[in-house]
C-alpha positions in Angstrom: 10.3 29.4 2.9 8.4 32.4 4.2 8.9 34.0 7.6 6.9 32.2 10.2 7.1 28.7 8.8 8.5 26.5 11.5 10.6 23.3 11.0 9.3 21.0 13.7 11.6 19.1 16.0 12.0 15.3 15.5 9.7 14.4 18.4 7.2 17.2 17.8 3.9 16.5 19.7 0.8 15.7 17.7 -0.4 18.8 15.9 -4.0 17.8 15.7 -6.3 17.2 18.7 -8.3 14.1 19.2 -11.5 15.7 18.2 -10.3 16.3 14.6 -9.4 20.0 15.0 -5.9 21.3 14.8 -4.4 21.0 18.3 -4.4 24.2 20.3 -6.6 26.1 17.8 -10.0 25.3 16.0 -12.9 27.5 14.3 -20.9 36.1 12.6 -23.2 36.5 10.7 -23.4 35.0 7.2 -24.6 36.5 4.0 -28.3 37.3 4.2 -30.7 37.8 1.4 -31.1 41.4 2.4 -27.5 42.1 1.7 -27.5 41.0 -1.7 -15.7 2.9 20.4 -14.7 3.3 23.0 -12.5 0.3 22.8 -10.9 -1.0 26.1 -7.2 -1.7 26.1 -6.2 -5.2 25.4 -5.5 -7.4 28.5 -2.0 -6.7 29.6 0.5 -9.1 28.1 -1.9 -10.5 25.5 -0.3 -11.2 22.2 -1.6 -9.3 19.3 -3.6 -11.5 16.8 -2.0 -9.9 13.8 1.6 -10.3 14.7 3.3 -12.1 11.8 6.3 -13.5 13.8 7.2 -14.5 17.3 10.4 -15.7 18.7 10.8 -18.7 21.0 10.9 -16.7 24.2 7.6 -15.1 23.4 6.0 -18.6 22.8 7.3 -19.8 26.1 5.9 -16.8 27.9 2.5 -17.4 26.2 2.5 -20.9 27.6 3.4 -19.8 31.0 0.8 -17.0 30.8 -1.9 -19.7 30.1 -0.9 -21.6 33.2 -0.8 -18.4 35.2 -4.4 -17.5 34.3 -5.5 -20.9 35.6 -4.3 -19.8 39.0 -5.7 -16.2 39.0 -8.9 -17.3 40.8 -6.7 -18.1 43.8 -5.6 -15.5 46.3 -3.5 -12.7 44.9 -0.5 -14.1 46.8 -0.9 -17.7 45.4 1.1 -18.9 42.5 2.3 -22.1 40.9 5.9 -23.0 40.9 7.6 -22.2 37.6 8.7 -24.9 35.3 9.9 -24.8 31.7 7.2 -25.8 29.2 9.8 -28.1 27.5 10.4 -30.1 30.7 6.8 -30.8 31.6 5.4 -34.3 31.4 2.7 -34.7 28.7 0.5 -36.5 31.2 -1.9 -34.3 33.2 -0.8 -33.8 36.8 -2.0 -31.7 39.7 -0.5 -28.2 39.8 1.5 -27.3 43.0 0.9 -24.0 44.6 3.2 -22.0 46.8 1.8 -19.6 49.4 4.1 -16.7 50.1 4.9 -15.5 53.6 3.5 -12.2 54.9 7.0 -10.8 54.8 7.4 -11.7 51.1 4.0 -10.3 50.2 4.6 -7.1 52.1 8.0 -6.5 50.4 6.7 -7.3 47.0 3.7 -5.0 47.5 5.9 -2.2 48.6 8.1 -2.7 45.5 5.0 -2.8 43.3 4.0 0.6 44.5 7.3 2.0 43.2 7.7 -0.2 40.1 4.8 -2.4 38.9 6.9 -3.6 35.9 10.2 -4.8 37.2 12.8 -6.0 34.7 14.8 -9.2 34.8 17.6 -7.8 37.0 15.1 -6.3 39.5 13.2 -9.6 39.7 16.4 -11.6 40.3 17.5 -9.2 43.0 14.1 -9.2 44.7 13.9 -13.0 44.5 17.4 -13.3 46.1 16.3 -11.0 49.0 13.0 -12.9 49.6 14.2 -16.4 48.8 12.0 -16.8 45.7 12.7 -17.8 42.2 12.7 -15.0 39.6 9.8 -16.8 37.8 7.8 -16.8 41.0 8.4 -13.0 41.5 7.4 -12.5 37.8 4.1 -14.4 38.2 3.2 -12.6 41.5 3.7 -9.2 39.8 1.6 -10.3 36.8 -1.2 -11.5 39.0 -1.0 -8.3 41.0 -1.3 -6.2 37.9 -4.3 -8.2 36.7 -5.9 -7.7 40.1 -5.5 -3.9 39.9 -6.9 -3.9 36.4 -9.9 -5.9 37.4 -10.6 -3.5 40.3 -10.4 -0.5 37.9 -12.8 -2.2 35.4 -15.3 -2.8 38.2 -15.2 0.9 39.1 -15.5 1.9 35.5 -18.5 -0.5 35.0 -20.2 1.1 38.0 -19.8 4.5 36.4 -21.1 3.3 33.1 -24.2 1.9 34.8 -24.9 5.3 36.4 -24.5 7.0 33.0 -26.8 4.5 31.4 -29.4 5.1 34.0 -29.2 8.8 33.4 -29.6 8.3 29.6 -32.6 6.1 30.2 -34.2 8.8 32.3 -33.5 11.4 29.5 -34.9 8.9 27.0 -38.2 8.6 28.9 -38.4 12.4 29.3 -38.1 12.8 25.6 -40.7 10.2 25.1 -43.1 12.1 27.3 -42.3 15.3 25.4 -43.0 13.7 22.1 -46.3 12.2 23.2 -47.5 15.7 24.1 -46.2 17.6 21.1 -48.6 20.2 19.9 -48.9 22.8 17.2 -47.2 26.1 18.2 -50.1 28.0 16.5 -53.2 26.3 17.7 -52.1 24.2 20.6 -53.5 21.0 19.1 -51.7 17.9 18.1 -49.3 18.3 15.2 -50.6 17.3 11.8 -49.2 14.2 10.0 -46.3 15.3 7.8 -45.9 18.7 9.5 -43.6 18.0 12.4 -43.2 20.9 14.9 -39.6 22.2 15.0 -39.3 21.3 18.7 -40.3 17.8 18.0 -37.8 17.6 15.1 -35.1 18.7 17.4 -36.2 16.2 20.1 -36.0 13.4 17.6 -32.5 14.3 16.6 -31.5 14.4 20.3 -33.3 11.1 20.9 -31.3 9.4 18.1 -28.1 10.7 19.6 -29.1 9.3 23.0 -30.1 6.0 21.4 -26.5 5.6 20.0 -25.0 6.5 23.4 -27.1 3.9 25.2 -26.1 1.2 22.6 -22.4 2.1 23.0 -22.6 1.9 26.8 -24.6 -1.2 26.7 -21.9 -2.9 24.6 -19.2 -1.8 27.0 -21.1 -2.9 30.0 -21.8 -6.3 28.5 -18.1 -6.9 28.2 -17.7 -6.7 32.0 -21.1 -7.8 33.4 -21.5 -10.7 31.0 -25.0 -9.8 29.9 -26.3 -6.9 27.8 -28.0 -3.9 29.4 -31.7 -3.8 28.6 -32.3 -2.1 25.3 -35.1 0.4 25.1 -37.2 0.7 22.0 -36.9 3.7 19.7 -39.5 6.3 20.5 -40.4 6.7 16.8 -39.7 5.2 13.5 -36.5 6.4 11.8 -36.9 9.7 10.1 -37.2 9.5 6.3 -34.8 11.4 4.1 -35.8 15.0 3.7 -35.3 16.7 0.4 -32.9 19.7 0.1 -30.9 18.9 3.3 -27.2 19.3 3.9 -25.0 16.5 5.1 -23.2 16.6 8.5 -19.6 17.6 9.0 -17.0 15.1 8.0 -16.2 12.5 10.6 -19.5 12.7 12.6 -21.3 9.9 10.8 -24.7 11.7 11.4 -26.3 12.5 8.2 -29.8 12.6 6.7 -30.6 11.5 3.2 -27.5 9.3 3.2 -27.1 6.7 0.5 -28.5 3.2 1.0 -25.0 1.6 1.1 -23.6 3.6 4.0 -27.0 3.5 5.8 -27.4 -0.2 5.6 -23.9 -1.1 6.8 -23.3 -2.0 10.4 -20.4 -3.4 12.4 -19.1 -6.8 11.2 -20.3 -10.0 12.9 -17.9 -12.2 15.0 -18.0 -14.8 12.2 -16.6 -12.2 9.7 -13.7 -11.0 11.9 -11.2 -13.8 11.1 -11.8 -13.3 7.4 -11.3 -9.5 7.8 -8.0 -10.0 9.7 -6.8 -12.4 7.0 -7.7 -9.9 4.2 -6.1 -7.0 6.1 -2.8 -8.9 6.5 -2.7 -9.9 2.8 -3.6 -6.3 1.8 -0.7 -5.0 3.9 1.7 -7.3 2.1 0.4 -6.2 -1.3 0.6 -2.4 -0.4 4.3 -2.7 0.6 5.1 -4.4 -2.6 3.0 -2.0 -4.7 4.8 0.9 -3.0 8.3 -0.5 -3.7 8.1 -2.3 -7.0 9.0 -0.7 -10.4 8.7 -2.0 -13.9 7.0 -4.1 -15.3 4.3 -3.6 -12.6 4.5 0.3 -12.8 5.1 1.8 -16.2 6.2 5.5 -16.6 3.9 7.7 -18.7 5.0 9.3 -21.9 5.5 12.6 -20.3 7.5 11.0 -17.5 5.3 12.7 -14.8 3.2 9.8 -13.6 3.3 6.0 -13.0 0.7 3.8 -14.6 -0.3 0.3 -13.4 0.2 -2.6 -15.8 -3.1 -4.5 -15.0 -2.0 -7.8 -16.6 1.2 -7.8 -14.5 -0.8 -6.9 -11.4 -3.1 -9.9 -11.8 -0.1 -12.2 -12.3 1.7 -10.7 -9.3 -1.2 -10.6 -6.9 -3.6 -13.5 -7.7 -5.2 -13.3 -4.3 -7.4 -10.4 -3.1 -11.0 -9.3 -3.3 -11.8 -11.0 -6.6 -12.1 -10.0 -10.2 -13.1 -6.5 -11.4 -16.9 -6.2 -11.7 -18.4 -5.8 -15.1 -18.6 -2.2 -16.3 -16.1 -0.9 -13.7 -12.9 0.9 -14.6 -9.6 0.6 -12.8 -7.9 3.7 -11.4 -4.4 3.1 -10.0 -1.7 5.7 -9.2 1.4 6.1 -7.0 3.0 9.3 -5.7 5.9 10.1 -3.4 6.7 13.3 -1.4 8.6 14.5 1.6 6.3 16.3 4.1 7.0 18.5 7.1 5.6 16.2 9.8 6.9 13.6 12.2 6.1 10.0 11.1 4.3 9.2 14.4 2.0 12.2 14.0 1.1 11.1 10.5 0.1 7.7 11.7 -2.0 9.2 14.4 -3.8 11.4 11.9 -4.5 8.5 9.6 -5.8 6.2 12.4 -8.2 8.8 14.0 -11.3 9.2 11.8 -11.9 12.8 13.0 -8.4 14.0 12.3 -8.2 12.2 9.0 -11.5 13.6 7.7 -10.5 17.1 8.8 -7.1 17.1 7.2 -8.5 15.6 3.9 -11.8 17.6 4.1 -11.5 18.5 0.4 -11.5 14.7 -0.5 -13.5 13.1 2.4 -17.1 14.3 2.6 -17.9 12.0 5.6 -16.3 9.1 7.4 -17.3 6.8 10.3 -15.5 4.1 12.3 -18.0 1.1 12.6 -15.8 -1.2 14.7 -12.3 -1.3 16.3 -11.1 -4.9 16.0 -7.7 -4.0 17.6 -6.4 -0.8 19.1 -2.7 -1.8 18.6 0.0 -2.8 21.1 2.6 -1.1 23.2 0.7 2.2 23.4 0.7 3.0 19.7 -1.2 2.0 16.6 1.1 -0.9 15.6 -1.4 -3.7 14.7 -4.5 -1.4 14.9 -7.5 -2.6 12.9 -10.6 -0.6 12.2 -13.7 -1.2 10.1 -14.9 2.0 8.4 -17.1 3.6 5.9 -16.2 6.8 4.0 -17.5 8.9 1.1 -14.9 10.5 -1.2 -15.7 13.7 -3.1 -14.6 16.2 -5.8 -15.7 19.8 -4.9 -18.4 20.0 -7.5 -22.1 19.0 -7.7 -21.4 17.4 -11.1 -19.2 14.5 -9.8 -21.0 11.8 -7.7 -19.2 10.9 -4.5 -17.7 7.5 -4.0 -18.9 5.4 -1.1 -16.7 2.7 0.4 -16.9 0.0 3.1 -13.4 -1.1 4.1 -11.0 -2.2 6.8 -8.0 0.0 7.7 -4.9 -1.7 9.1 -1.8 -0.1 10.5 1.6 -1.8 11.1 5.1 -0.8 12.0 7.5 -2.7 9.7 10.9 -1.4 11.0 12.2 1.4 13.3 10.8 4.6 11.8 8.8 2.8 9.0 5.0 2.4 9.2 2.3 1.5 6.7 -1.5 2.1 6.7 -3.6 0.1 4.2 -7.3 0.1 3.3 -9.1 -2.7 1.5 -12.8 -3.1 0.6 -15.1 -5.5 2.5 -17.9 -5.4 0.0 -17.5 -9.2 -0.6 -18.8 -9.7 3.0 -22.1 -8.0 2.1 -22.6 -7.9 -1.7 -24.8 -5.1 -2.8 -26.0 -3.9 -6.2 -25.5 -0.3 -5.1 -21.7 -0.7 -4.7 -20.1 1.6 -7.3 -16.6 1.7 -5.9 -14.2 -0.9 -4.5 -10.9 -0.2 -2.9 -8.2 -2.6 -3.6 -5.2 -2.4 -1.2 -4.6 1.4 -1.0 -2.8 3.5 1.5 0.6 4.8 2.3 4.1 3.8 3.4 5.6 6.3 5.9 9.4 6.5 6.5 11.1 8.7 9.1 13.4 11.5 7.8 15.7 13.8 9.7 14.5 17.1 11.3 10.9 15.9 11.8 10.2 15.3 8.1 8.6 12.1 6.7 8.8 10.4 3.3 5.4 9.3 2.2 4.6 6.9 -0.7 0.9 6.9 -1.5 -0.8 4.1 -3.5 -4.4 4.6 -4.6 -6.0 1.6 -6.4 -9.8 1.5 -6.9 -12.3 0.0 -9.3 -15.2 2.3 -10.0 -18.4 2.8 -12.0 -17.9 6.4 -13.2 -20.9 6.6 -15.5 -22.6 9.3 -13.4 -19.8 11.8 -13.9 -20.8 14.9 -15.9 -19.1 15.3 -19.3 -17.3 18.5 -18.0 -15.4 16.4 -15.4 -14.9 13.1 -17.3 -11.4 13.9 -18.5 -10.3 14.9 -15.0 -11.7 11.8 -13.4 -10.5 9.3 -16.1 -7.0 10.8 -15.9 -6.9 9.8 -12.2 -6.2 13.4 -11.0 -9.6 13.7 -9.4 -9.3 10.9 -6.8 -5.8 9.6 -7.4 -2.6 9.4 -5.2 -1.3 12.8 -6.5 -4.3 14.6 -5.0 -4.0 12.8 -1.7 -0.3 13.5 -1.4 -0.6 17.1 -2.5 -3.4 17.7 0.1 -1.3 16.1 2.8 1.8 18.2 1.9 -0.3 21.4 2.0 -2.0 20.5 5.3 1.4 19.7 6.9 2.6 23.2 6.0 -0.6 24.7 7.4 -0.1 22.7 10.7 3.5 23.8 11.0 2.4 27.4 10.7 0.0 26.9 13.5 2.8 25.8 15.8 5.2 28.6 14.6 6.6 30.9 17.3 9.3 32.8 15.4 6.9 35.2 13.7 8.5 38.2 12.0 7.0 41.4 13.5 8.3 43.7 10.7 5.6 42.9 8.1 2.5 45.1 8.2 -0.7 43.2 9.1 0.9 40.0 10.2 -0.8 38.5 13.3 1.9 37.7 15.8 -0.2 36.9 18.9 0.2 33.1 19.3 -3.3 32.5 20.8 -4.9 34.8 18.2 -3.2 33.0 15.4 -4.4 29.6 16.6 -8.0 30.8 17.1 -8.2 32.5 13.7 -6.8 29.5 11.9 -9.2 27.2 13.7 -12.1 29.4 12.6 -10.8 29.4 9.0 -10.4 25.6 9.1 -14.1 25.2 10.2 -15.1 27.6 7.4 -13.2 25.4 4.8 -14.7 22.2 6.1 -18.3 23.6 6.0 -17.7 24.8 2.4 -16.4 21.5 1.1 -19.2 19.5 2.9 -21.8 21.6 1.3 -20.7 21.8 -2.4 -20.2 18.2 -3.5 -22.8 15.7 -5.0 -22.8 13.7 -1.7 -25.5 11.1 -1.1 -26.5 13.3 1.9 -27.3 16.2 -0.4 -30.3 16.5 -2.6 -29.7 19.1 -5.3 -32.4 20.8 -7.4 -31.4 22.0 -10.8 -32.7 25.4 -11.9 -33.2 25.8 -15.6 -34.4 28.5 -18.0 -31.8 31.1 -16.9 -29.8 30.9 -20.1 -26.6 30.5 -18.1 -24.9 27.4 -16.7 -27.1 25.1 -14.6 -27.3 26.3 -11.0 -28.0 23.7 -8.4 -29.6 24.7 -5.1 -30.5 23.0 -1.8 -31.7 24.3 1.6 -31.0 23.5 5.2 -32.6 24.6 8.5 -30.1 25.8 11.0 -31.1 25.6 14.7 -29.2 25.6 18.0 -25.9 25.5 16.1 -23.5 28.2 17.5 -21.4 27.9 14.4 -24.1 29.0 12.0 -26.7 31.8 12.1 -30.3 30.4 12.8 -32.8 30.2 10.0 -33.2 28.8 6.5 -29.9 28.6 4.6 -29.9 28.3 0.8 -26.9 26.9 -0.9 -26.4 27.5 -4.6 -23.5 26.1 -6.7 -22.5 25.8 -10.4 -19.5 24.5 -12.2 -18.1 25.6 -15.6 -15.0 25.6 -17.8 -12.6 28.5 -18.3 -10.0 28.7 -21.0 -7.5 30.0 -18.4 -4.9 28.2 -16.3 -5.9 27.3 -12.8 -3.0 29.4 -11.4 -4.3 32.6 -13.2 -7.9 31.9 -11.9 -6.6 31.4 -8.4 -4.5 34.6 -8.4 -7.4 36.6 -9.8 -9.9 35.4 -7.2 -7.7 35.7 -4.2 -6.4 39.2 -5.0 -8.2 41.8 -3.0 -7.4 44.4 -5.6 -9.5 42.6 -8.3 -12.3 41.5 -5.9 -14.6 44.4 -7.0 -14.6 42.9 -10.5 -16.7 39.9 -9.4 -17.9 40.5 -5.9 -21.4 42.0 -6.3 -21.8 42.5 -2.5 -18.7 44.8 -2.3 -20.7 47.4 -4.3 -17.7 48.1 -6.5 -15.7 49.4 -3.5 -12.0 48.8 -2.7 -11.4 45.8 -0.5 -8.4 46.2 1.9 -6.5 43.5 3.8 -6.5 44.3 7.5 -4.5 41.3 8.7 -3.2 37.9 7.5 -1.5 34.7 8.5 0.8 32.9 6.0 0.4 29.1 6.2 2.6 27.7 3.4 5.5 28.1 1.2 3.3 29.7 -1.6 2.4 33.3 -0.9 -1.1 32.5 -2.0 -1.6 30.1 0.9 -2.9 32.4 3.7 -5.8 33.4 5.9 -6.8 37.0 5.6 -9.2 39.5 7.2 -10.6 41.9 4.6 -12.7 45.0 4.8 -14.7 46.7 2.1 -14.6 50.5 2.0 -18.1 50.8 0.4 -19.8 48.2 2.5 -23.1 49.2 4.1 -22.3 46.9 7.0 -19.7 48.9 8.9 -19.5 46.2 11.6 -18.6 43.4 9.2 -15.3 42.0 8.0 -14.6 39.2 5.6 -12.6 36.1 6.7 -10.9 34.5 3.7 -8.7 31.5 3.3 -6.9 30.9 0.0 -4.9 27.7 -0.5 -3.4 25.9 -3.5 -1.5 22.7 -4.3 -0.7 21.0 -7.6 -4.1 19.3 -7.8 -6.6 21.8 -6.5 -7.0 25.3 -5.1 -9.7 27.1 -3.1 -10.7 30.7 -2.3 -13.3 30.5 0.5 -14.7 33.4 2.5 -17.4 34.4 4.9 -18.7 37.7 6.4 -17.9 37.8 10.2 -18.9 40.3 12.9 -16.0 42.6 13.9 -16.8 42.2 17.6 -16.6 38.4 17.3 -13.3 38.6 15.4 -11.8 40.8 18.1 -12.5 38.1 20.6 -10.9 35.5 18.2 -7.8 37.6 17.6 -7.4 37.9 21.4 -7.3 34.1 21.6 -11.0 33.5 22.4 -13.0 30.4 21.4 -13.9 30.6 17.7 -16.5 27.8 17.9 -19.2 30.3 18.7 -18.6 32.6 15.8 -21.5 32.0 13.3 -20.5 32.0 9.7 -21.8 30.8 6.3 -19.0 30.2 3.8 -19.0 31.0 0.1 -16.2 30.7 -2.4 -14.5 28.9 -5.2 -13.0 25.5 -5.9 -10.5 25.4 -8.9 -9.4 22.2 -10.6 -7.3 21.6 -13.7 -9.5 20.3 -16.6 -7.5 17.1 -16.9 -6.2 17.6 -20.5 -2.6 16.6 -21.2 -1.6 20.2 -21.4 -2.8 20.8 -17.8 -0.9 17.8 -16.4 1.3 20.3 -14.6 -1.6 21.2 -12.4 -2.4 24.4 -10.5 1.2 25.7 -10.4 1.7 25.4 -14.2 1.0 28.8 -15.8 0.9 27.3 -19.2 -1.8 24.7 -18.5 -4.8 24.5 -20.8 -8.0 25.2 -18.8 -9.7 25.3 -15.5 -12.9 23.8 -13.9 -14.3 26.4 -11.6 -17.1 25.7 -9.0 -18.8 28.8 -7.5 -20.9 28.3 -4.4 -22.8 30.6 -2.1 -24.4 29.9 1.3 -26.9 32.6 2.1 -29.4 33.1 5.0 -32.8 33.6 3.3 -34.9 33.7 6.4 -34.0 34.0 10.1 -37.0 32.0 11.2 -36.2 28.3 10.9 -39.9 27.2 10.5 -40.5 29.7 7.6 -41.3 28.4 4.2 -38.8 29.0 1.4 -40.2 31.4 -1.2 -39.5 31.2 -4.9 -38.5 34.8 -4.8 -35.6 34.0 -2.5 -34.4 31.2 -4.8 -34.7 33.5 -7.8 -32.6 36.2 -6.0 -29.8 33.8 -5.1 -29.9 32.3 -8.6 -29.5 35.7 -10.1 -26.6 36.5 -7.7 -24.6 33.4 -8.7 -25.4 33.9 -12.4 -24.1 37.5 -12.3 -21.0 36.5 -10.4 -20.2 33.8 -13.0 -20.7 36.3 -15.9 -18.4 38.9 -14.2 -15.7 36.3 -13.7 -15.9 35.1 -17.3 -15.8 38.6 -18.6 -12.8 39.7 -16.5 -10.7 36.6 -17.2 -11.6 36.7 -21.0 -10.4 40.3 -21.2 -7.3 39.4 -19.2 -6.7 36.3 -21.4 -7.1 38.4 -24.6 
């Protein structure tokens, strides 16, 4: 293990913040053409609907709780006299109430301020002092807690009403702005089909406000008892625009999204019991799938993977989401690994859509939580139930993404053992556009000593993969593209990366190692944002419309454009993204080592002008020496104020070399611990995958594997004016740049291979 890699303590705090970025750290110019629910907590004491077992005492408490709620409309000091549920006469009889004395109330209120949740011993002692039964004391404290919670909810409702009024005023202001929109050139009304840029931005903002109003309306309705007035949309929904990028993972805001994810909304009340029943059955199936061996799981001939026996599966699990659709293929895999993260932190990552989509940004292109049916009990995610949509990707424009609508259920099975399961809900809303169904898939997490966790991952899907390009068919059909091995390898690598973020024992002897703790966090956060942006802009997502360029004589190059405005993380203007994928008769490890090495960069990097590239500083973030974040500088660069931020990372299933030009002044701010979110960058780079042949089963780390699938992608600012028109000359220049880069890589690796 390299210097600087920290072994976390058993109870290490969560290493990822709630907004999806690495906790305590997060993410100037890009390449230009000229250079080349809210969900309220459950009512206190309410039993969770998904609990599988209850003991007798819990049942008695539930009965007494029902009686107690009948009396909550009385004064806070009123309570019925306790009686065992077993001793009650079945005939209805009038409840008796006992009014406490002022002295009793005063003493209990004083005790409540110190301890609102007394235990049995404290209740008995207090009852003895005040001449009350322990059950009377217990009910008084329960009613008092309910009173306090009701007061808090009223205050919160008042605040929500005020926020809603503010949003309504903003909504009306945007409505007026849109009604008076005019052409910036002539001052007249905008022409149909030629929306002004300000109007476009206002419509985006209005859509965001619309969602905010709906959310607050739903919350307010819970407490007021009637919905807040809904205001109509100011304009019809915007149609998909060609050549647009999707949004960042986890945001759920995208244009040009597929019909499936666009048409899905939160489940109805009538659907929820069925969803709960399906989730409970899926959890049982996942646990058995994770623990069973033969004949359900058969070992492959090379003894490296487990294969599912489909006939045995159908016999073992006759229930579920129904038979496999016609034309669909089954992909099932299981993988186990020990990762350097506390089991509670892992559960938090999986149950927070922002953290989950950030950690697995190479696999998840976007994800959204549609509804939270349960937040869990006892202050954790035990029993949490979420309805979600997600889109899963391979970093190449040649492999269509997989959309899925499913429920995610989390449950603690024993001390230190948790499980999180996903299962598709497509049967609730059948659609001919569904091309992927998730049978019970997820992971079993077991606590290990010294802050480690043992994770067993099961991935089981049925998919229509006819849209996959021939180049990637072997990789996808082998299960390595979307299977459990890729999920577990990504998790293992990200856990190492997160451990390096928290490292404090950095060796100062190595030249170029960044030891400033705040600087390390800021630089790693910036690199993380760079990687997420690269992955979100390179796959064949439904939010992306690629245009294929032909007639170049080289591999097909696919391009798309996006307008960047008011985004501090990207330079303003028109951004052109170009990507191509091709096969190399070289092992993934050799391709990775060649591309990440600054000494060989001049062989393929046209923009370095053949100059020597030097590493100025770096941060190691994994066991492998290739896993690091570096700051590079080109000796022959015409831009003396520019550096190159690069992250290289590899695991047994995929590797990446991603970089972006950054302003030296902005990087000095970041290295001193400044906020990296305002550093504008446009990432370019490479995604390297094994080609899926049996000889490459060893993956990235196997030097003797057969071949590699390499995706090359550039994001380049072609015009700093967002409203400018994209010229064919700009497209031709970028196309030429990527084609020359591909030829240089092929030539260098062919010579090296010879």
